[in-house]
C-alpha positions, 0 to 999 in steps of 0.5 A: 566321491561325495556329492558337493552338497553333502557337507552343507546338508550335514551342518544345516539346522532343521526347523519345522512348524509345530502344527505338523504334529498330529495328536492321536487318541489312545482310546477310539471309543470317545463320546460321539460328541467328541468327534469332528462335526463333519456331516455325511454326504446326503445320508437321507438320499439313500435308496433301495436298489434291486438286488434279486437279479436271477431266478429264485431256484430252490435247488441252489441254496445257501445255509443260514448258519448259527440258527439252531437253538442250543437246546435242540439236541439229539438227546432231547429229540422226541421226533418230527412234528405233524405236517400240519403243525401250525407255525404262526407269525414268523418274521423273515428279516430283510437286509439293506445293501452295503451303501444303505447300511453305510448311509444309515450308520452315518445318519445315526451318528449325525442324528446324535451329534449336536454339531451336525445339521442332521441332529435330531432329524428323526425319520418316520417308519415309512421314511426309514423304509424308503431309504433303508428298506428293500426295494419294491421289486425285491419285496415282491419277489420275496413275498411271491417266493413265500406264497409259492411255498403255501405261506400266508404273508400277513404284513410287510412292516413299514420299515421294510426290514421284515415280513410277518408270515405263517404256515404249516410245518411241512411248508416251512420245511419245504421252503427252508429245507430244515426239519421241525422236531419236538424236544422233551426237556424235563417236563417241558415240550418244545418245538424247533428246527433240527438243522440250520435253515437254507434259502435260495442263493438268489435271495442271499443279498436280501434275506437275513434269516427267520425269527424264529423256527422254535418256541424257546422264548425269552424269559421275563426278568423278575423274581421274588414274587411274594405277598407284601405282608404284613406291612409295606415297611416291616422289620428288615423289609422295606418295599418300594411304593412310587413315592419311595422311588421318588424320594430315593431317586429325587423325582420330587423337584421335577414333579414340582416343575410340572415335569410329570409325563404330561403329553408323553407316552411310554410303550411297553412290550408284552405277551400277556394281557392284564386286568385294567382293574389292577392298574386302577387299584394300584394308582388309587392305593398309592395316591397316583392320578387316575390314568388308564393305560392304552391296551393295544392287542396286536393280533389275537388276544393271548389273555392272561395265560399264566401268573408269571407273565401277568406279574411281568405285565402288571409290573411294567405297566404300573411302574412306568406309569408310577414314575411318569405318572401323567404319561400315557402308557401304551401297553402292546401285547402279542400272543406267542406262537409255536414259532414266534415270541410275542415279545418280538412281535410286540417290539416290532409293532411299537417301532413300525407304528412309531408308537412312543418316544420311549419304550421298555422291554423286560425280557431276556434271552442270551445272544447264543440262544437268539442265534444269528437271525435273532441277534440280527433282527433285534439289532436292526429293529433297535437301529430303526428305533434310534433313527426314529428317535425312540429311546429303547430300554431293556433289562440286563437280566437277573442271572449275573454274569451267567447270561445263558443260565436260568436265574433259578438254576443252582449253579451256572453251567454255560459260561459268561453271557449277556442278554441279547435283547439289550446288548445291541449298540442301539438300546439302553441296557438297565442293570440292577442295584440293591440298597445298602440299608440293612445295617441301619434301616432307621436311617433311611426308612420311617417306621410307618407309611404315609397316609395316601401314598404309603411312602416310608423312604426318607432319603437317597440310600447308598447302593451296591451291585444287586446280588442275592445269589448263593447256595440254594438261592439261584443266580439272582444278580445284575446281568452284565458283561461283554457282548460276543456279537457287537463291537465297542460303539463310539460313545461307550468310553470313559473311566472304567470302560474296558478296553476290550473292543466289545459292547459292554452292558449294562449302561445304567442301573436302578434298584432291583433287589427282592429285599426292597422290592417293588410293590404291584397290584395283581389280581386285586392283591398287593405283591412285592417283586424284584429283578431288573424287570422293575428297573427298565420300565422305571427308567423308561418312566424317567426318560419320559420326563427327560423328553417332556422337559427337552420337548423332543425325542432323544433317540439312543440315550446312551450318547448322552448318558456317557457324555454326562458321566464324563462331564461329571468326572470333570466337575460337571453335574452329579447325574449318576450315583457311582456304585463301587461295592458288590459284584455280579458273580454267581455260583459257578461263574465269576462276574465283575466287580462294581468299581469307580466309573463304569463297570459291567455290574452296574454300568454308570450307576443309578441316577439323581432324576432331578439332576438328570432332567435339568442337566440333560442339555449338558450332554450337547456340550462337545467334549474337547481338548486343547493342545498349547505348545510352548513355542511354535517352531523348533530347530535342531542341528544335524548331529547335535545332542540334547540341548535347551533348544531342541525340545518343546513342552505341550500343555493339554487342557480338556473341557466339556467332559472330555475323558480319554487317554491322549497319545502323541505322535509326530508326522512330517519330520525331515529325513534323519530326524527322530522325535520322542515324547515324555510321557508318550501318553496322558492318561484319562481325562487327558490333561497334562503336559508332555515334552517333545525332544528332537534328535538329528 
């Protein structure tokens, strides 16, 4: 027998408030500014706790997997090194606990969210160490364990996330239960651990790994080094003087505003020293004001240990200072050792001494070659830099989509890969473009050079993805692709960003081609250089101008770059030159095409520096959307078909540069009522209308 209320229920007209409808984003990778302004619960109250609670027993060990270099192969093995083989300035990386990491993630989001009370509340290295480093007791135990194995502990970094130590091969083998061997690869002799290192199980919650136990160091990312001859503008060769860069990328208007780097500084990562006379000659020759860099030698002075490294150092110092011509360039040089890359040592020095609001690194090593410890070290270091308000620029690489192959190789052999120094979510990865000027050079270049500055560029020059590769020419192209280590950060969203769930690089790009290379002075001579090594320090110089104009550190600038790009697409200021031609494919490896919006060859594109500086604050406008229903309530009678009163139109408008797909769903419907949206999704930028129909 049916319930007495059944019939009345079947005839009832259901009515519900439209407000119960919840909109969900189709793309979760929205700019940080698009997220609700909800501050984390006291992220600055995080603190270390003791986690080493048992005896450190070397017989109870855990293997640190993923830390044998790919080239440490049996076929190259030349035997064990001598017991006394020196292994200096290794970095033992240290881990936060889960609560510390959660608090740090929350803090970093809040520091870059204009709606948060923690916005731009940067930490010092010491404050970072107090909140997110290892406890005093745990640090003492780790230091004691190293010393028990005969190691010399040289430094506990201010951020309390790494220890610098040295020892002999026999001591390293005893502590980490691995073997150090020599490897003969072609004409080069390298040294590396033959097996993954191991640590006592008691340390596993605190120790992340060792950087490193080998001398397969990162590569300087420049090429095409040649004398600039016979003139700076000659035939099809149009070399970049600082004044040319200023013309092409529109720096002159901000120089006229006295935005020239005054009071600012840029830190440069290096492992070879320079000759100060070269920098002085460069600045005099190109009409720049006298402004010597600060040369900071971290440990033993490596001197100028080869011409290639000297080229990199000269390029980075001269061009960061050429763009931010009144800024102080803080050149940090650390000597590489049998077991540590001077690049890592210089980078950690800059961050742990909070040396400058902007820093640049023009070296590369793919994620696979860095290993789990190397990737973890860099991610942790750049994360610390972001928390301190430091903007980190790193070159994307010169080997196109084949990030694990040498740019000088004839054919790629190791598949797709990206530069692990720039693929973390906390650094700005700078790719390469080339000027599309060869068909009509007189349209963009004067036939002579201006007296005093040597300028010859006439205007902005259209760009394509940098790619000078080809049979017998090497793999010279803009590095880029998807990370195999890091997921998609929340701010990496917008037109063209792949829905791959991975961190994609590069983020931005500047000229890097050899045919319009950057002029430098080295050993008193004038040379021209190409590669993304030039793009990173040049962009760092631009960022120093942003910091000067904003009168504040900016931290991870990607949170602003992607927001500005979304606003530009919605009609905002034209900050970026969108690069839509070319690709970064190389022989043996297909790459990525330059397309409208973001792409993995050129990122968001190059910049109009004047617009970038003067519209930087536009990124603080929070992207948003507004959904307006045609009615606030909607009724439907049980058993009814589609009629004029059982549907409603939802109109969606976007503002502040919001640029993402919007999907619709309904929750809270009475039992037996179903809903359909037509269309179910509005494609980016998210504006439009959808009709909701109910059926009972």
